[in-house]
C-alpha positions as CSV (number, residue, x, y, z in Angstrom):
1,M,-57.3,-1.1,-88.1
2,K,-56.9,2.6,-88.6
3,Y,-54.0,4.7,-87.4
4,L,-54.7,8.3,-86.3
5,F,-52.2,11.0,-86.2
6,L,-51.5,12.6,-82.9
7,A,-49.3,15.6,-82.9
8,A,-47.0,16.5,-80.0
9,F,-45.2,19.7,-80.8
10,D,-43.5,19.1,-84.1
11,V,-43.3,15.3,-83.7
12,I,-45.7,12.9,-85.4
13,F,-46.9,9.8,-83.5
14,F,-49.5,7.3,-84.4
15,A,-52.3,5.8,-82.3
16,V,-54.4,2.8,-83.2
17,S,-58.2,2.6,-83.3
18,A,-60.7,0.3,-85.0
19,Q,-62.1,2.7,-87.6
20,G,-61.3,1.2,-91.0
21,V,-58.4,1.1,-93.5
22,L,-56.4,4.2,-94.2
23,I,-56.7,5.5,-97.8
24,H,-54.5,7.8,-99.9
25,S,-56.3,9.5,-102.8
26,H,-53.6,9.3,-105.5
27,N,-53.6,12.2,-107.9
28,D,-56.8,13.4,-106.1
29,Y,-57.1,16.3,-108.6
30,R,-58.2,13.7,-111.3
31,Q,-61.1,12.6,-109.4
32,A,-64.6,13.6,-110.5
33,M,-65.0,15.7,-107.3
34,P,-61.4,16.5,-106.0
35,L,-61.1,16.9,-102.1
36,T,-65.0,16.7,-101.7
37,Q,-65.1,12.9,-102.6
38,A,-62.0,12.3,-100.6
39,I,-63.5,13.9,-97.4
40,K,-66.8,12.1,-98.0
41,Q,-64.8,8.8,-98.1
42,R,-62.8,9.8,-95.1
43,V,-59.4,9.3,-96.7
44,L,-56.3,9.9,-94.7
45,C,-54.5,11.8,-97.4
46,V,-55.2,13.6,-100.7
47,E,-52.4,14.1,-103.3
48,A,-51.8,17.0,-105.6
49,D,-49.0,17.2,-108.1
50,V,-47.7,20.8,-108.1
51,Y,-45.5,23.1,-110.3
52,L,-44.5,26.6,-109.6
53,V,-45.3,28.9,-112.6
54,G,-44.3,32.4,-112.0
55,D,-45.8,33.1,-108.5
56,K,-48.6,30.6,-108.8
57,L,-48.7,27.0,-107.6
58,M,-50.3,24.9,-110.4
59,V,-51.8,21.5,-110.1
60,A,-50.8,19.2,-113.0
61,H,-49.3,15.9,-113.7
62,D,-47.1,17.0,-116.7
63,T,-45.9,20.4,-118.0
64,A,-48.1,19.8,-121.0
65,D,-51.1,20.1,-118.8
66,L,-50.1,23.5,-117.2
67,A,-51.8,25.7,-119.8
68,T,-55.2,24.6,-118.5
69,A,-54.3,23.6,-115.0
70,P,-56.1,24.9,-111.9
71,T,-54.1,26.5,-109.0
72,L,-53.5,24.8,-105.7
73,D,-55.3,27.8,-104.1
74,D,-58.4,27.2,-106.2
75,L,-58.6,23.4,-106.0
76,Y,-57.4,22.7,-102.5
77,L,-56.2,25.6,-100.2
78,Q,-59.2,27.9,-100.4
79,P,-61.9,25.1,-100.3
80,I,-60.1,23.7,-97.1
81,I,-59.9,27.1,-95.5
82,E,-63.7,27.6,-96.2
83,L,-64.5,24.3,-94.6
84,F,-62.8,25.6,-91.4
85,R,-64.6,28.8,-91.2
86,G,-66.8,28.7,-88.1
87,N,-65.9,25.1,-87.6
88,N,-62.1,25.0,-87.1
89,K,-62.0,21.4,-88.5
90,I,-62.3,19.7,-91.8
91,S,-65.7,18.0,-91.2
92,E,-68.4,17.5,-88.7
93,D,-66.7,14.2,-87.6
94,P,-64.6,15.1,-84.6
95,N,-62.5,12.1,-85.0
96,Y,-61.5,12.8,-88.7
97,N,-58.3,14.4,-89.8
98,L,-56.8,15.1,-93.1
99,A,-53.4,15.4,-94.8
100,L,-52.6,17.2,-97.9
101,M,-49.7,15.8,-99.8
102,I,-48.0,18.2,-102.2
103,D,-46.1,16.1,-104.8
104,I,-43.5,18.7,-106.1
105,K,-42.6,17.9,-109.8
106,K,-39.5,20.1,-109.7
107,N,-37.9,23.1,-108.0
108,G,-38.7,21.7,-104.5
109,P,-37.2,24.6,-102.4
110,E,-38.9,27.2,-104.4
111,V,-42.2,25.5,-104.2
112,I,-41.9,24.9,-100.5
113,K,-41.1,28.6,-99.9
114,A,-44.1,29.8,-101.9
115,L,-46.4,27.3,-100.2
116,T,-45.1,28.3,-96.8
117,E,-46.0,31.9,-97.5
118,K,-49.6,30.9,-98.3
119,L,-50.0,28.5,-95.4
120,K,-48.7,30.8,-92.6
121,L,-51.5,33.2,-93.2
122,Y,-54.0,30.5,-91.9
123,P,-52.6,29.0,-88.7
124,K,-56.0,27.7,-87.5
125,V,-56.2,25.6,-90.7
126,F,-52.6,24.3,-91.3
127,D,-50.8,24.7,-88.0
128,R,-51.5,21.9,-85.6
129,K,-49.8,23.7,-82.8
130,V,-52.6,26.3,-83.1
131,N,-55.4,24.0,-83.9
132,N,-55.0,20.3,-83.3
133,K,-57.7,19.6,-86.0
134,G,-55.7,21.4,-88.6
135,V,-54.7,19.8,-91.9
136,W,-51.2,18.2,-92.2
137,I,-49.0,19.3,-95.1
138,I,-46.7,16.6,-96.3
139,I,-44.1,17.3,-99.1
140,S,-43.3,14.5,-101.5
141,G,-41.6,14.4,-105.0
142,D,-38.8,16.9,-105.2
143,R,-38.4,17.5,-101.4
144,G,-35.1,19.4,-101.6
145,P,-32.0,18.5,-99.6
146,Q,-32.7,16.6,-96.4
147,N,-30.4,18.9,-94.6
148,D,-32.7,21.7,-95.1
149,W,-35.8,20.1,-93.7
150,T,-35.4,21.1,-90.2
151,G,-35.1,24.7,-91.3
152,Y,-38.7,24.8,-92.6
153,P,-41.7,25.8,-90.3
154,H,-43.0,22.9,-88.0
155,F,-46.1,22.6,-90.1
156,I,-44.2,21.5,-93.2
157,L,-43.6,17.7,-93.0
158,F,-42.1,15.3,-95.5
159,D,-42.8,12.0,-97.2
160,G,-39.9,9.7,-96.1
161,R,-38.2,6.8,-97.9
162,P,-37.2,3.5,-96.5
163,N,-33.6,3.8,-97.8
164,E,-32.9,7.1,-96.3
165,K,-31.2,7.5,-93.0
166,Y,-32.5,10.2,-90.5
167,D,-31.2,11.7,-87.4
168,V,-33.5,12.4,-84.6
169,N,-34.3,15.9,-85.8
170,A,-34.8,14.8,-89.4
171,L,-37.1,12.0,-88.4
172,R,-39.3,14.5,-86.5
173,K,-40.1,16.1,-90.0
174,V,-41.0,12.7,-91.5
175,A,-44.7,12.1,-91.6
176,L,-44.7,8.6,-93.1
177,I,-42.6,6.2,-95.2
178,S,-43.4,5.8,-98.9
179,D,-42.0,3.7,-101.6
180,S,-42.7,2.3,-105.1
181,Y,-44.3,-1.1,-105.2
182,G,-42.0,-1.7,-108.2
183,N,-39.0,-1.8,-105.9
184,Y,-40.3,-5.0,-104.3
185,S,-42.1,-6.8,-107.0
186,Q,-39.4,-7.5,-109.5
187,N,-38.9,-11.1,-108.0
188,P,-42.3,-12.3,-107.0
189,D,-40.8,-15.0,-104.8
190,S,-39.3,-12.4,-102.5
191,T,-41.9,-9.6,-102.8
192,D,-43.7,-10.3,-99.6
193,T,-40.6,-10.9,-97.5
194,K,-39.0,-7.5,-98.7
195,I,-42.3,-5.5,-97.9
196,L,-42.5,-7.1,-94.5
197,E,-38.9,-6.2,-93.7
198,M,-39.6,-2.6,-94.9
199,T,-42.8,-2.2,-92.9
200,F,-41.1,-3.6,-89.8
201,K,-38.4,-1.0,-90.0
202,A,-40.9,1.9,-90.5
203,H,-43.0,0.8,-87.7
204,S,-39.9,0.7,-85.4
205,Q,-39.6,4.3,-86.3
206,E,-43.2,5.0,-85.5
207,R,-44.1,5.9,-89.0
208,L,-46.8,4.5,-91.3
209,V,-46.1,2.9,-94.7
210,R,-47.4,3.7,-98.1
211,L,-46.6,2.0,-101.4
212,W,-47.3,3.8,-104.6
213,G,-47.8,2.1,-108.0
214,I,-49.6,-0.9,-106.6
215,P,-52.0,-3.2,-108.4
216,D,-55.1,-1.2,-107.8
217,N,-57.7,-3.9,-107.0
218,P,-59.3,-5.4,-103.9
219,V,-57.1,-8.6,-103.9
220,S,-54.0,-6.4,-103.9
221,W,-55.4,-3.9,-101.3
222,Q,-56.2,-6.9,-99.0
223,H,-52.8,-8.5,-99.4
224,L,-51.0,-5.3,-98.7
225,I,-52.8,-4.9,-95.4
226,S,-51.9,-8.5,-94.5
227,L,-48.2,-7.3,-95.1
228,N,-48.6,-4.4,-92.6
229,V,-48.9,-1.7,-95.3
230,D,-50.8,0.9,-93.4
231,I,-52.2,3.2,-96.1
232,I,-53.7,2.0,-99.4
233,N,-52.6,4.2,-102.3
234,T,-55.5,4.1,-104.8
235,D,-57.2,6.0,-107.7
236,K,-60.4,4.1,-106.7
237,V,-61.3,5.9,-103.6
238,E,-65.0,5.2,-103.4
239,E,-64.4,1.5,-104.4
240,C,-61.7,1.1,-101.9
241,R,-63.7,2.6,-99.1
242,G,-66.7,0.5,-100.1
243,Y,-64.6,-2.7,-100.1
244,F,-63.2,-2.1,-96.6
245,G,-66.2,-0.4,-95.2
246,K,-66.3,2.8,-93.1
């Protein structure tokens, strides 16, 4: 089953429909065709690692890559904006929505500020109060202090963690709950039980679950689905979609 985001003001809810498994394109910028392939495979979310260098947001995994790194504008923001021209949605499929996860490597508050300045220029693309087919923006990595989250514009959401506590207002800024698979797999005898406990808690908060660092193969994907993990985190986007089907 697939979960689709439904936005009500600044709160994220999830509805269920039978349209395939949700996929997260991990380090999407390393794909042969960043963004394009992800949209073709109808992924829920594309991920870009981001550094702020001067006044530019650069997409790179490590600082060593920054010298030749593309900008977030060139690789994601402007291509997404172009797709919305005359269409006001990411694709011709009226049921398809996309999230862009910005994994901030350091200086979270500064990156969020610079990103916000860019996004607010295109409300029909990135503000779902203006356009309910807009792209969600989810901040991961260095997310800054949780106490600051509610001070950001409503179109800036955050990647939550299962060990964090949220009051009502903070939870409204949490788009999903993510964690490292390694936090559950150290003792194989208890891995499944721990994952089930975590997914139950996240679902009680009406949030989807993603695990990163998973064994990236069909056996693992299928097993995680059986443990109520909603979103498959993968570097093998085309293979994953082909395995589960459209």
